[in-house]
N, C-alpha and C positions, 0 to 999 in steps of 0.2 A: 521226448519228454521235456524239451526245454530249448530256450533260445539263448545262444551265446555267440556274439560276433566273432570273438577270437577263435571259436571252434567251428566256424561255418563250413569248413571243408569236410566235416563229418556229418553234414546235414542228413537227417533221417528222412527218407522219402524223396524221390526224384521229382523234379517239377515237370509236369506234362504241359502240353500246349494249353490245355483247358485251365490249369492252375495259373499259368502266367497271365491269362486274360481275366481271371477272377479278381475282384476287389481283394485287397490285402487282408481284410477282416473276414472274408468268407471261409467257410469250412471246405477243406480240400476234398475233391472228388476222387479219391484213390482207394481202391479196395484191397490192394496188396502192396506191402512195403517194397521199396526198390531193392533190386538184387545186385546193384553195383558193389564192388569191393569196399569202397568207402562207406556206403550205406550199411553194409553188413557189419563192418567194424564198429561203426557208431551204434548200431542196434544192439550188438552183443555186449559192447562196453557199457551201455546204459543198463542192460539187463544185469550185468555183473555188479554194478554199483547199487542197483535196487536190491539185489540179493544180499549185499553187505548191510544195507539199511534194515532189511527184514531180520538179518542175523542179530544186529544190535538191539532191535526192539525185543526180540525173543530173549536175549541175554538179560536185558533189564527186567523183564517180567519173571523169568525163571529164577534169577538170582534173588529177587525179592521173596519168592516162594520158598526157596531153600533156606533163607535167613529168617523165616517165619518163627521158628521155635526159639532161637537165641534172642530175637527181637522181643518176643512175647515175655521171655524171662526177664529181660531188661525193663520193659515197659510195665510189667505186672498188670496185664489186662486179660479179658476173657477171650475164648475162641471166637465169639460173635464179633468182638471188637477187631480181632485180627482178620476176620473175614471181611469186615468193612474196609479195613486198611488195604488188604491184598487184592480186593476185587471190586467192591461196590463203589468206593471213592473214584476209582479209575473209570467205572462205567458212568457215573454221574457227570464227570467232566466230558466224556465222549458224547453223552446225550445232549449236552449243551453245544458242543463245538463241531460234531461230525457233519451235520447237514450244512451249516454255513460254510465250512471249509470245503466240502464237496461242491457246493454251488460255485465257490471261487475256482476250484480245480477245473470245472467245465468252462470257465470263462477267462482265466488268467494263466500266466506262465507256471506250469506245474513243477518245473525244476526248482524255481525260486521258492515256491511254497513249501516243497518237501525238504529242501536244504535248510530252510529256517526252522521247520518243525523238528528236524533231527537235532539241530543245535540246541533248541530250547529243552527238549526232553532229556538230552544227555546232560546238560548243565543242571537241570532239576534233580536228576538221579544222583549226580555227584554231590550236590548240595545236601541231599538227604543223608549222606554219610556224616555230615557235620552236625546233625540234629539228634537230640536225645529225648524229646517229648512226643507223646502221641499226636497232639494237635498239629505240631509243626511238620511231622512226618505225613500226616493226613493232607496238609496243604501242599506239600511237595508232590505227593502222588496225584493230586488234582491237576497240578500243572503238567506232570508227565502224561496223564490221560488226555488232557486237552490237546497237547502237541501231537501225540501219537494218533489222534483222530484223523489227521491229514494223511497218514501213511497209506491206508488201504485204498481210498478213493483215487488218490493221485497215482498210485502204482497201477491199479487196474486200468485206469484210463490210458496211461502211458504204454503199458504192455499191449493193450488192445490196439493201439495205433501203430505199434511196431511189428506185430505179428498177425498173420491171418488167423481166422477162427479155427482152421484145421491144424494149427500149430500151437494154439494157446495153451492146451493142456501141458505140452512139453515146456513151454515158456514159463508157465506158472509153477511147473515142477521145480524149477530152480529156486523160486521163492520159497516153496515148501521145504526144499533141502536146506536153504539158508536158515529158515526158521527152526527146523529140527536141529541143525547143528548149533544154533544159538541156544536152544533149550538145553542141549547136552553140555555145551561149554559153560553155560550159566550155572548149571547144577554142579559141575565139577569145580570150576574156578571159585565160585562163591563159597562152597563148602570148605575147600582147602584154605582160602584166605581167612574165613571166619574162625577156623580151628587154630590157625597160626597167629592171627591178630585178633580181630573182632568184626562184627557186622558193619561197623562204621567204615572201616578201611575197605571192606568188600564193595560197598556201594560206591565209594569214591573211585576205586579202580575200574569198576564196571562203567561208570558214567563218562569219564574223561575222553576215551577214544572216539566217542561220537562226534566231538567237536572237529576232529580231523576229517572224519567221513563227510560231515556237512560241507567243509571247505572243498574236499575232493569233488563232491557232486556239483557245487556251484561253479568250479573252475573248469571241469572237464566234460560235463554232460550237456548235450544240446537238446532243446525242445523240439520234438517232431511235429510235423503238420498233422492236424487232426483229420482222420478219415471220416467220410460221411457223404451226404448227398449234396450235389452242386446246387440243388434247388432250395436248400435251406440257407437263408441269409443269416449272417452272424448277428445282425441287429435284432432279429426275431428271437434268437437264442438269448441274447443279452437282456432283452426286455421281460422275459418270463420270470415271474416272481417265484420265490421258494414254494409258496402255496400252490401255484399253478403247476410247477414242476412235480410236486408231490402227487397231485391229482392225476396228472398224465401217467406217472409211473405206476400207480396202483390200478390204473385201468388195464394194465397188462395182466391177463388171466393167470399166467404162470407164477407171477411174483408173490402173491399172498401165501399159497401153500409152500412155496420154496422157502419163504422167510420162516414159517413155523418149523419146517424140517431143519433149517440151518440153526435156528435158536436152540432147539432141543439137542442137536448134535453138539453145539458149542457148550451148552450147559453141562452136558455129560462129560465132555472132554476136559473143560476147565475145572469143574468140580473135582474130577479125578486128579488132574495134574497139580492142583493146589493142595489137596488133602492126602494124596498117596504118599508124599514124603513124610508127613506126620504119621501115617500108618506104619511105614517102615521103621521109624524111630520109636514110636510108642509100643507097637505090638511086637516087633522083631528086634528092638533094642539096638539099632544101628546108630553110630555117631554121625555128626554132621558131615564129616569128610567121607565116611563109608557110604552113607546114604546118597551123597552127591555123586559119588562115583558109580554106584549101582543104578541110580535113577538116570544118570547121564547115558549109561549103556542102553537102557530101555528107550530113552528118547532118541538116541542115535539110530535105533532100528527104524524109527519113523523116516529117516533119510532113505533107507532102502525102499520103504513103502512109497514115498513120493517119487522115487526114481522109476519104479515100474508103473505106478498108477497114472502119472501124467501121459506118457506115451501110449499106454494101452487105451486110455480114455479117448485120445486123439484118433486112434485106429477105429474104435467102435463107433465114434461120433460121425464117421463118414456115412454111416447108415441113416443118420438123422440125429437132430439135437436131443431127442428124447432118450437116446441110448446112453448119453453121458449121464443123464439123471437116473436111468436104470442102474448104471454102474454104481452111483452113490447109494441107491437103495439096497443093492445086493451086498456091497462091502459092509455097510452099516449092519445089515441083518446077520451076516456071518460073524461079525465082531461081538455080538451080544452074549453068546454063551461063554466065551473066553473071559469077558469082563465080569460076568456073574461069578464064575468059579474062582477067579484070581484073588478075591478078597475072602473067600470062605475056606480055602484049603489051609491046613494047619502049619505047613512048613514054608520057610523062606524060599527054598529051592523051587517048589511048585508054584509059589506066588510069582517068582521072577520068570519062570518058563511061560506061564500063562500071559503075563503082562508083555513079555517080549513078542509073543504071538499076536496079541492085540495091537501092539505098536506096528508090527510088520504089515498088518491089515489096514489099520485106520490112519496111518500117517499121511496117506494120499488124499484124504477126504477134503480138506480145506482147499488145496490147490485145484483139485478137480471141480469142486463146487464153484470156485472162482471162475474157472474156464466156462462152466455151464451158464452162470448168470451173465457173464460178459457177452455170450452169444445171443441171448434173447433181449439184451439191452440195446436200445437205439444208440448210435454213436454219440449224439449230443446229450445223452443222459447217463452215460456209463459211470462217470464218477459219482453222480447223484444216486443211482441205484446201488452202486457199491457201498456208498455211505449208509443208505437205508438198511441194507442187509447187515452191514458191519455194526451199525448202531443198534439194531434190534438184537443181534447176536451178543453185543457187548452189554447192553442194558438189561435184557431179559434172560440172556444166557450166561455169558462169562462173568458179567457183573453181579447178577443175582445169585448164581450158583454157589460161589464161595460163602456168601452170607447164609444162604439156606442150609448148606451142608454144615456150617458152623453152628447154626441154631439147633439143628437135629442132633449134632454131636453134644452140645451143651445139655440137651434134654435127656440123652441116653447115658451120659457119663455117670450120674449118681447111681444108676443101677448096674452099669456094665464096666465102669472104670475105663482103663486104657483100651479095652476091647470095643468101646463105643464106635470108634472111627471105622472099624471093620464093617459094621452094619450100616453106617452112614453112607459108605461108598457104594452100597447096593443101589442107590438112587441113579447112579451113572448108567448101568445097562437098561434100567426102566426107561430112561429118557431116550435111549437109542431106539427102542421100540416105537416110540412116538415119531422120531425122526424118519425111520424107514417108511412108515405109513405115508407121511406127507410128501416124501420124495416121490413115491408112487403117484400120488395125486398130481403133483407138479409135472410129472412126465407126460401126462395126457394132453397138455396144451403146449409143450415145449417146442415142437416142430413148427406149429403155426406162428407162435410168437417170434421165433428166430427168423422165419421168412419175412414177417412184417418188419423186423428190425433191419434186415438186409435191404429192404426196399424203402426204408424211411428217408 
C-alpha cells in the first residue's frame, strides 16, 4: 500500500528479474504476492492497519447514528433534517470527491493518501463535538464525507495488490470484521458517553484517536508494488482522463447490474442501521445507553457473519467468479424474511432474535461483494471501480436511504405516532429483493469479465 524508505525492509512483493528491468514507473508484472517472511509480515501488518482504519470509520458513522435522538432534541429539527445530516450530507461530499480521489489512488502513493484522509475525517469528527448549530454540524459532516471517500478505493486497491484473488474474500473479511466491531463499539461507547456527559463529548472522544492511527499508517506501512500486466506502461495509465476511465469501466458488462444490486443492498442496510436505533427507543422505550448496548450486540453478530462469509466465498469462488456473486444473491434472499418479520413482531425479545439472525446472515455481504468486484476489475482500474461502486452505494444507497426513510417517517407520524418508524423500516427488505435479482443478473457475465481482467 505505500512507499516508505525507512520501512523498505518490509517491502511488499519481491522483485523479480522482469521487475528489475522495467522502468521504475511501470506496473509490476506479478500475479501473486511474495511468500518471504518479511513480505508476509508487511502484508499482514498493512492489513491490520487497514482494519483499524475501517474500524475508526465505522465508529464515526455509528456514533453519529446513536447520537441522532439527543442531537435532534438539542437542535430542534425534523426527522427529514436529521436524515440529511446523518446520511445525505455525507453522500454529497462523497459524490464530489470519490472519483477524483480514486483517480489519484490509481496513480499516486496510496499510503500517503489514506493517512491524510484518516487525519482529516478524525479531526472533523472531533471538531463536530464543539459545534451546537445545525449548519455547522452539516459542514463538519461534509468534510468527514469528503475525507472518507478515499478509504474504500485506496483500501480495495491495496488489498488486491497484497493478496491473490483466491484469498481476497478472507482478506476483505478482516475489513468486514473491523467495520462490524466499529459499529458495535460506536453504538456502545457513544451511548454510554452521551448518557454520562452529552453528545458533544461523545463526538470529541470518537474523533481524536484517528489522528494517532493516521500517524501509525504514515510511519509504519509501506506502499506495495502494483500488480498488473508488464505490457501496460504507466505513462498510458497516467494519461487516461477521468472521463476515459469511466467509459472503460462501464464497458465491463458485469459492472452495471452489480452496481444496482450493491446500491439496493446498501440502501436497505444503511436505512435499517440509521433508523433501527430510533425504532428501539421510540417503540420499545430503550434509553440511549441500553439501545447502544443492545444494538451493539446485534452489530457484533455481523462479525461472526463476516468471519464465515469471507472464507466460504473464497472456497466456492474456486469454481468460478460467478459463484461468489451467487453467494451474494443467496445470502441476500435468505435475509429477506427475517428483516420483514423483525419490525412487525410485537415484543422486544422477538425483534432482537430476528435482527440477530439477520445480522448473522448479512454481515458478510459487503466484504464478499468487495472481493467479487475486485476480481472482475482490471488491476489499473481497481481503485476507480471501487470508487464508482462505493460512490453509487453512498449517493443512491446509503446517502439517499436515511433521507427517504426520514421523509416516509414524517409522512406516517401524524397518523401512526411513534409506531411510524416500524412501518418505515419495511422498505429495507423490499430493497433486498431488488438486490438479489440484480446479483443474479451480474453473475451471468462475472466469469468472462474476471478472465478479461486477469489478461489485461
